[in-house]
C-alpha positions as CSV (number, residue, x, y, z in Angstrom):
1,E,-61.6,-60.3,30.2
2,N,-60.6,-57.4,32.4
3,E,-56.8,-57.1,32.6
4,L,-56.9,-56.6,36.3
5,M,-58.8,-59.8,36.9
6,A,-56.8,-61.8,34.4
7,K,-53.6,-61.1,36.2
8,G,-55.1,-62.2,39.5
9,D,-53.8,-59.2,41.3
10,W,-57.2,-57.4,41.8
11,S,-57.3,-54.8,44.5
12,P,-59.9,-52.1,45.3
13,E,-57.3,-49.4,44.3
14,K,-56.6,-50.9,40.9
15,A,-60.3,-51.5,40.3
16,Q,-60.9,-47.8,41.0
17,L,-58.1,-46.9,38.5
18,G,-59.5,-49.1,35.9
19,S,-63.0,-47.7,36.2
20,S,-62.2,-44.0,36.4
21,V,-61.2,-41.8,33.4
22,H,-59.3,-38.6,33.3
23,V,-60.3,-36.3,30.5
24,H,-58.0,-33.5,29.3
25,Y,-60.0,-30.2,29.1
26,P,-58.8,-26.6,28.5
27,A,-57.8,-24.7,31.6
28,F,-60.9,-22.6,31.6
29,V,-63.1,-25.7,31.7
30,D,-61.1,-27.1,34.6
31,W,-61.6,-23.8,36.4
32,L,-65.3,-23.7,35.7
33,T,-65.8,-27.3,36.8
34,H,-63.5,-27.1,39.9
35,D,-61.1,-29.6,38.3
36,I,-63.6,-32.4,38.2
37,S,-61.6,-34.2,35.5
38,W,-58.8,-34.7,38.0
39,H,-60.8,-37.0,40.2
40,V,-59.0,-40.3,39.5
41,P,-56.8,-40.0,42.5
42,H,-59.8,-39.2,44.6
43,H,-61.4,-42.5,43.6
44,V,-58.3,-44.3,44.9
45,C,-58.1,-42.3,48.2
46,V,-60.8,-39.8,49.2
47,G,-58.4,-38.2,51.6
48,I,-56.3,-36.6,48.9
49,P,-56.9,-32.8,49.1
50,H,-58.1,-30.9,46.1
51,H,-54.8,-29.0,45.8
52,A,-52.8,-32.2,45.5
53,L,-54.9,-34.0,42.9
54,R,-52.7,-33.2,39.9
55,K,-49.6,-34.3,41.7
56,A,-51.3,-37.5,42.8
57,H,-52.6,-38.1,39.3
58,R,-49.0,-37.9,37.9
59,A,-47.8,-40.3,40.7
60,L,-50.5,-42.8,39.9
61,K,-49.7,-42.6,36.2
62,E,-46.1,-43.3,36.9
63,A,-46.8,-46.2,39.3
64,Y,-49.6,-47.7,37.2
65,P,-49.1,-46.6,33.6
66,T,-51.4,-49.3,32.1
67,H,-54.2,-48.7,34.6
68,V,-54.7,-45.0,34.5
69,Q,-57.3,-44.3,31.9
70,E,-57.1,-41.0,29.9
């Protein structure tokens, strides 16, 4: 059973965290793909600007360490 559903604290934000995956790529791959692997925060809030995605990813990982998939 999905951990989010088992706890009974489902939310759209946590569902997006649980269904999005961050993949670590070398810097040149991030550059070539315009940082597509840093999209987990964008799934939580589409209003996060591109330049803030890495900072937002770190914040989400700190706040929801068991939900951010890497």
